[in-house]
C-alpha angles and dihedrals in degrees: 000000000000089000094054092047091052094050091050093049092049093049093048093047097050107130092225095056103029120121097207118139106277116162118209132192093227129023118189125192124178151128131276090306085066099036129003126160093231099040124111099153107037133113093275094052091058100035092064088059093064108031096090129236102309115058144113126207129190125182133174123186116242093012129144128185094277091057085070099040129082114327087354127204139239092047088152090069118086119248121224119212123199124186136143090285100038121049096181114005118173107212094188124229143280117005089357088078118069117231091248086068102043109031124061099223098055090036092058092044091054101040099033089195122207087211130021125204121192119187110187138132115088092084089057091069093113095037128100122248088245091060093047092050092046096052093042091053092047090052094047092046089057091047092052089048089054092050100255105151126213090250091056096039116086125181115193110203124207120284134208123309123255122258111249138214101234114333135022107239094202110049094184092056100091138126096265093051093043090052091047091053092046091052091051094052091047091050091051095047094070091192092301094113133030111249117219102197106216091201095052093045096052096044087083096046119115086231096060114111120206093244091068097264133115117239115249107232114172120221110220112251095027124087099195095101097038144048113016091005095056091101095047100116096172106058119072109226147168118005095353090057092048090051094048089051095050090048090053094047089053090054095048090056 
């Protein structure tokens, strides 16, 4: 019995999985662009390099806002945590992940962020405007309830797709659909959250191409922008991902 109690205590008191009150300056929540199990050269990999010394990042591949609300969804997908001590911590899935790391309400109660950044949209490419607006409003209602002001709430909307070597892997990821999703999120925000328009931000990037694509520039040592990934048009990678991260950090300051 003593052994069982000791194991349980050690598990619950692990600093990586604990849900003790731990305020941060910046909390970031997003999809695979922010945290994917396979990623080494995505937005989230670079964002953590410029956020300072007090931040928390959670990302889950395939997720949309409803995945982090209420009962949530996609709990069968692993969540990645990034913070000053953990560059790419895989929290696991399902019941392995405490509520404070997979649901907005307990997450905000636990980390009480000064600023909150959401980065969602690309996984809405098959959703209607009505669904996007509904989920955005539900999220912002919760943020308002938790005391997150419009000045401290930031919503980064999707940016341009990546150029590919031969064939675009995700046909629905295109400029018109990205613009539609952005407009739906903006419409739903009603001034309650600062919109960081990913399209406008990256129009001034040195990696923006005139045909509404982002140039694929591989970073040595990482394979996310080359090889088998060369036809991935949805995930921002390499130097373009680093540039987007730097631009967002500047805006958060």
